C-alpha positions in Angstrom: 71.5 93.0 150.5 75.2 92.8 150.3 74.8 94.8 147.2 73.7 97.6 148.7 76.2 98.0 151.5 79.0 97.7 148.8 77.3 100.8 146.9 76.9 102.6 150.2 80.6 102.2 151.2 81.6 103.0 147.6 79.7 106.4 148.0 81.6 107.1 151.5 84.9 106.3 149.9 84.3 108.8 147.5 83.2 111.5 149.4 85.8 111.0 151.8 88.7 111.4 148.7 86.8 114.7 148.0 86.8 115.9 151.4 90.8 115.2 151.5 91.1 117.0 148.0 88.4 120.3 148.6 90.7 121.7 145.4 89.2 119.4 143.4 86.0 118.6 144.8 84.5 120.7 142.2 85.8 118.7 138.9 83.3 116.7 137.4 85.8 114.4 136.5 84.4 111.0 138.0 82.7 110.9 135.0 85.6 110.1 132.5 86.6 106.7 132.6 89.1 104.7 130.5 86.8 103.4 127.3 87.1 103.2 123.8 85.0 105.7 122.8 86.4 109.2 122.3 86.0 111.9 124.4 84.1 114.8 123.0 86.1 117.8 121.9 83.7 120.2 124.2 84.3 117.8 127.2 87.8 117.8 126.8 88.1 121.4 126.6 86.2 122.1 129.5 87.7 119.7 131.9 91.0 120.7 130.8 90.1 124.4 131.4 88.8 123.6 135.1 92.5 121.4 135.9 94.7 124.0 134.4 92.8 126.6 136.5 93.8 124.1 139.6 97.1 124.0 138.3 97.7 127.9 138.4 96.6 127.6 141.9 99.2 124.8 142.6 102.0 127.0 141.1 101.3 129.7 143.2 101.3 127.4 146.6 104.7 126.2 145.0 106.3 129.7 144.9 104.9 131.1 148.2 105.8 128.5 150.3 109.0 127.9 148.5 108.1 124.4 147.7 110.6 122.2 145.3 108.5 119.6 142.9 110.1 117.5 140.4 108.0 115.8 138.0 109.2 113.1 136.1 107.8 111.6 132.4 109.2 108.2 131.0 107.5 105.9 128.9 108.1 104.8 125.2 108.8 106.4 122.0 105.6 108.4 121.0 103.8 107.6 124.4 102.7 111.1 124.9 104.9 112.4 127.0 105.7 115.7 125.4 102.1 116.5 124.8 101.1 116.0 128.3 104.1 118.2 129.6 103.4 120.9 127.1 99.7 120.9 128.4 100.4 121.0 132.2 103.3 124.0 131.3 101.7 126.0 128.8 99.7 127.9 131.4 102.3 128.2 134.0 104.5 131.1 134.4 107.7 130.0 133.1 109.9 131.8 135.7 108.9 129.2 138.1 108.1 126.1 135.9 111.3 124.7 133.7 111.1 121.9 131.3 114.5 120.2 131.1 115.0 117.7 128.0 119.0 116.7 127.8 120.3 115.5 124.5 123.0 113.0 124.6 125.9 113.5 127.2 129.1 115.4 126.1 132.3 113.6 126.5 133.3 115.4 129.9 129.7 114.6 131.3 130.1 111.1 130.5 133.3 111.1 132.8 130.8 112.9 135.6 129.0 111.1 138.4 126.0 109.8 136.3 123.5 111.7 138.5 125.5 114.6 138.4 124.1 116.7 135.1 120.7 116.1 136.2 121.2 117.7 139.8 122.1 120.7 137.9 118.6 121.3 136.8 116.6 120.3 139.9 114.3 123.1 141.4 115.2 125.8 144.0 112.5 126.9 146.2 109.5 128.0 144.5 110.3 126.0 141.3 108.5 123.2 139.3 111.1 121.2 137.5 109.2 118.8 134.5 111.9 115.9 133.1 110.6 115.0 129.5 113.1 111.9 130.6 115.5 111.9 133.1 118.0 109.9 135.0 116.7 107.0 134.1 117.4 106.7 130.6 120.3 104.4 132.0 117.7 101.9 132.9 116.2 102.4 129.4 117.9 103.4 126.5 121.4 103.1 127.8 120.6 99.6 128.9 119.0 98.2 125.6 121.0 100.0 123.4 124.1 99.1 124.5 125.4 102.6 125.7 126.3 101.9 129.2 128.3 98.7 130.5 126.3 96.2 132.8 128.3 97.3 135.9 126.9 100.8 135.2 123.7 99.7 134.6 123.8 97.4 137.9 124.8 100.5 140.0 122.2 102.4 138.8 119.6 100.4 139.8 121.5 99.8 143.1 122.0 103.5 143.5 119.0 105.2 142.3 116.7 104.4 144.9 119.0 105.9 147.6 119.6 109.0 145.4 115.8 109.7 144.9 115.1 109.1 148.9 118.2 111.7 149.4 116.3 114.3 147.5 113.3 113.4 149.4 114.6 114.2 152.6 116.2 117.5 151.4 112.7 118.7 150.8 112.4 117.8 147.0 108.9 116.7 146.3 109.4 113.8 143.0 106.5 112.5 141.0 107.5 109.9 138.4 105.0 108.9 135.7 105.0 106.0 133.2 103.3 106.5 130.2 101.9 103.4 128.5 101.0 102.8 124.9 100.4 99.8 123.1 102.6 98.3 120.2 99.4 99.0 117.9 98.9 102.7 118.6 102.9 103.5 118.7 103.2 101.9 115.4 100.3 104.1 114.3 101.7 107.5 115.9 105.1 106.5 114.2 103.1 106.6 110.9 101.6 110.1 111.5 105.2 111.7 112.4 106.2 110.4 108.9 103.2 111.8 107.2 103.2 115.0 108.9 106.1 117.1 108.1 105.4 119.2 111.4 106.4 116.4 113.4 109.2 114.4 111.8 111.7 116.0 113.5 110.2 113.8 116.6 110.9 110.7 115.1 114.4 109.6 115.1 116.9 106.7 114.2 117.0 105.6 117.8 113.1 105.7 117.5 113.0 103.4 114.7 115.4 101.0 116.0 113.3 100.9 119.4 110.5 99.2 117.0 113.0 96.2 116.7 113.6 96.0 120.4 110.1 95.9 122.1 110.6 93.0 124.3 114.1 94.2 125.2 112.6 97.6 126.2 109.6 95.6 128.2 112.0 93.7 130.0 114.3 96.8 130.9 111.4 98.4 132.3 110.2 95.7 134.0 113.7 95.4 136.1 113.5 99.0 136.3 110.2 98.8 138.1 111.2 96.1 140.4 114.1 98.4 141.6 112.9 101.9 141.8 109.3 101.5 142.6 109.4 102.4 146.1 107.4 103.2 148.6 108.9 106.5 149.4 108.9 107.4 145.4 106.8 105.0 143.7 106.0 105.0 139.7 102.8 106.1 138.1 101.4 104.4 135.1 99.2 106.4 132.7 97.0 104.6 130.3 98.7 106.8 127.2 96.5 105.0 124.2 94.1 107.6 124.2 96.0 111.1 124.3 93.2 113.3 125.8 92.6 110.9 128.4 95.7 110.6 129.3 96.4 114.2 129.8 93.5 114.6 131.9 94.3 111.7 134.1 97.7 112.7 134.6 97.0 116.4 135.6 94.2 115.4 138.0 96.5 112.6 139.6 99.4 115.2 140.2 97.3 118.0 141.4 95.7 114.9 144.1 99.1 114.3 145.1 100.2 117.5 146.1 97.9 119.0 149.2 98.3 122.8 148.1 96.3 125.5 148.8 94.3 128.2 147.1 96.5 131.1 147.2 95.6 133.1 144.3 96.0 136.8 144.8 92.9 139.1 144.5 92.9 140.9 141.0 94.6 143.9 140.7 92.6 147.3 140.2 93.6 148.3 136.8 93.6 152.6 136.9 92.8 154.9 134.1 96.0 155.4 131.9 97.1 159.0 132.1 97.8 160.9 128.9 100.6 162.8 128.3 99.7 165.9 125.6 103.4 166.6 125.3 104.0 163.3 123.9 105.0 163.1 120.0 105.2 159.6 118.8 107.7 159.3 116.1 106.6 159.4 112.2 105.5 155.7 111.0 108.4 155.8 108.0 111.0 155.7 110.6 110.3 152.2 111.7 110.2 148.9 109.8 107.3 146.4 110.0 106.7 143.2 109.5 104.7 142.9 106.0 101.0 142.3 106.4 100.5 139.2 104.3 97.4 137.8 106.2 
């Protein structure tokens, strides 16, 4: 009897979630669970297409409503952050969507207020910004590798929640994702990068050193969460051992957090093209063409 009641309540809860997220109601994402078996290519591409169509609606809503959205991607090296960002942004309008992946700070930037160089990349009205690593470098790589002093690290943990609350009060929506990957899977991906010349640039000496400091990075992540996983700006952990599932889960979750509406403009009527008989094209010999090698 109790089991039937639980089933009934579970069904009500699912219906309630769909009612609160009408823009996601048609997606069949409930069928996807975190399992060891791989998703089929057809299923993955079918779900991804639906989610990307929703991302287009989200961007249009952000643009029209002049919202400001920041999405932060953090996690261990080779956790799949870059692939997730690429999957999200590849179909979005680059005029209103930016990826920020900052390198090592310059000597001048090192003397600035720590958050200063990140503030310059925050969104204006109608924009979405995706940080491939962010100000959380101080709580991770800088702490573990000794690139900051202990005083600077402690000050970051103290001031970061205040900084994020200030951004939220100013009207910026912040979403923070931590991509969690196992030691075994990370090692596998490191070897894949070494063997594939197209991916070798992704593996730096810093990534190699991170292998030797797995426990230190784990402790730093735990400390970071303890100070910055706040009610106003929580961390969301993504299981990232399965890249396809991680991408689908992340996109679906991002869409569920923002109460956007479908403001997609109607299709444009394409009129017949008008020909001008007086126009004469220049000779082909006057132009330089790319060789047809393929």
